C-alpha positions in Angstrom: 0.6 0.2 -0.2 1.7 3.8 -1.3 1.8 6.8 1.5 -1.3 8.2 0.0 -3.3 4.5 -0.4 -2.7 4.7 3.6 -3.2 8.6 4.2 -6.7 8.1 2.1 -7.6 5.2 5.0 -6.5 6.9 8.0 -7.9 10.7 7.6 -11.0 9.2 5.0 -13.9 11.6 6.3 -11.5 14.5 7.1 -11.2 16.6 3.8 -6.8 15.7 4.2 -4.5 18.4 2.2 -1.8 19.7 1.6 -0.9 22.6 4.3 2.9 23.2 2.5 5.9 20.4 1.7 6.0 18.9 4.8 2.6 19.1 6.3 -0.8 17.5 5.6 -3.6 19.3 7.2 -7.8 18.7 7.4 -10.5 19.0 9.3 -11.1 18.2 13.1 -14.2 16.3 13.2 -14.8 13.9 9.5 -18.9 14.5 7.8 -20.2 11.4 9.8 -18.3 12.4 13.2 -16.6 8.8 13.3 -13.8 10.2 13.4 -11.4 13.0 15.1 -8.2 14.8 15.2 -7.3 16.1 18.6 -4.6 18.2 20.1 -3.0 16.8 23.3 -0.4 18.1 25.7 2.7 15.8 26.0 1.3 14.5 30.0 -2.0 13.0 28.0 0.4 10.8 25.9 3.3 8.6 26.9 4.6 6.0 24.2 5.3 1.9 24.6 7.5 -0.7 21.7 3.6 -1.4 21.1 2.2 2.4 19.8 1.3 4.6 22.4 -1.4 5.1 25.1 -4.3 8.1 25.6 -4.4 9.1 29.4 -7.7 9.4 29.5 -8.1 10.0 34.1 -6.1 8.1 35.8 -6.9 4.8 35.5 -8.0 4.8 32.6 -5.9 4.8 28.9 -6.8 4.7 25.0 -4.3 1.9 23.5 -2.8 3.8 20.5 -1.2 2.8 16.5 1.9 4.2 15.9 0.1 6.0 12.4 -2.1 8.2 15.0 -0.1 9.9 16.4 1.7 13.3 15.1 4.6 14.4 17.1 5.9 17.3 15.6 7.3 21.1 16.4 3.6 22.2 16.4 3.1 19.8 18.7 0.3 16.6 19.8 -2.0 15.6 17.7 -4.0 12.6 18.0 -6.6 10.3 15.8 -8.8 8.8 16.9 -12.1 6.9 15.8 -15.7 5.9 17.4 -14.6 2.2 16.3 -11.9 1.8 18.1 -12.0 3.9 20.8 -12.3 0.9 23.6 -10.9 2.2 27.0 -9.0 0.0 29.0 -8.0 0.2 32.6 -5.0 0.6 33.5 -3.0 -1.4 35.5 -1.0 2.3 35.8 -2.5 4.9 38.5 -1.5 7.8 35.9 -0.9 10.4 39.3 -1.6 13.5 38.1 -4.6 13.1 37.0 -8.2 12.9 38.6 -11.4 10.5 37.8 -12.9 12.2 35.4 -15.6 9.8 33.4 -16.4 12.4 31.2 -13.4 11.3 29.6 -14.7 8.2 29.5 -16.7 8.6 26.3 -17.3 8.9 22.6 -18.8 12.2 22.9 -16.8 14.2 25.4 -13.8 13.9 22.6 -16.2 14.2 19.9 -16.9 18.0 21.9 -13.2 18.6 22.6 -12.4 18.5 18.7 -15.6 20.6 17.6 -14.1 23.1 20.3 -10.5 22.6 19.1 -12.3 23.6 15.5 -14.1 26.3 16.5 -11.1 28.3 17.5 -11.3 32.4 16.2 -8.2 34.4 16.4 -8.0 38.3 15.8 -9.1 37.8 12.1 -11.6 35.7 11.9 -9.3 32.4 11.0 -9.0 28.9 12.5 -6.3 29.0 15.3 -6.1 26.0 16.1 -5.4 24.1 12.7 -3.9 21.1 12.2 -0.9 20.0 11.2 0.1 16.7 10.3 3.3 16.5 9.7 4.1 14.1 6.5 
């Protein structure tokens, strides 16, 4: 599978396109709301030899493949799909987080992606566009 075909698969419905020779951009929410791209802080994500863990609260994570995470100069973007948003209880306690049951739902992450997409700068342009390194 070529890189273009793979991008067609993983970014389907997000209207991805080139922003520059180094970055792609896309919508944060797919038209059917089954895929989202959310910017997270580095304290919410950790890497293992099998992929990444997205910390949802003190004891819960969602496991991600390497290709669902993009870490670059502009921050950390994660690609989530409703179908594979499987919340797992972690064997590790993340003491810096509280118990937040609302973070365990797809709807909360969808709301976050929509909120990030609606941030505008002083000129009325989107201030938080996706910058996914190619």
